[in-house]
C-alpha positions, 0 to 999 in steps of 0.5 A: 707858500712860506710857513714859520717854523722854530729850529732847535738841537738835540743832540748832534741833530737840527729839528723843527716844530711849525710855529703856529704849534708853539705856544711859548717857549721858556727856561728849564727851571722849577720843574717838580719831579714825578715820580712814577712817570716813564722814564722821558718825562721830566716833571711838570711845571706849574705854567699859568696855572697849568700843570704840564708834563715835561717830556725831554726829547733827549730821552725820548729819541733813545739819546743820552742824558745830558746836563744841564745848561742854560741854553736848555729851553721847555718849548709849550706846544698847544693842542685844543685846550692842552699843553705840553712842554718839551725839554730840548737843547737850545732853541735855534732860529725861528724860520721861514721855510718853502713847504715846498721845499720839505721833502717828505719822500726822505722820511724813513731814513734817520732810523726815526720813528717814521710817523714822528717825522713829517719830512726833511730839509737840507739849510744851510750846512745841517739835516734840519728834520720837520716832527709830528711833535703831537706823533712822537708824544701820543705813542706813548700811552703813559703821555695821553694826547686829545684828538 
């Protein structure tokens, strides 16, 4: 059965989350610094009247920070009534993919915390890591996720 996924880059990696978890994709701009925030939280944005934390996935994945470019995007994800922004290097595409082609047993190969990864698939000439984005966010006590 085919599902839609949003594909994005962080560093040299290609990652994906289900499109149904995404409410919007916006440019990285008007981010307000929060001095006491953990290092992987770039700040907060006002999005439709809501204050949303922006988590930098480069920093969250222990990658070197990069200079911001016009390609940077914030993917707004939502769980229940709470929204979160995830900063990525670029958004590549929306992909229709048969979920049976995603290998769950290879999820721990990447040195990334196993609970972050839903699975892996080979797409064209690269590996695509399917993230459980709410686990990426919830494993940090500084970014509370509603259950």
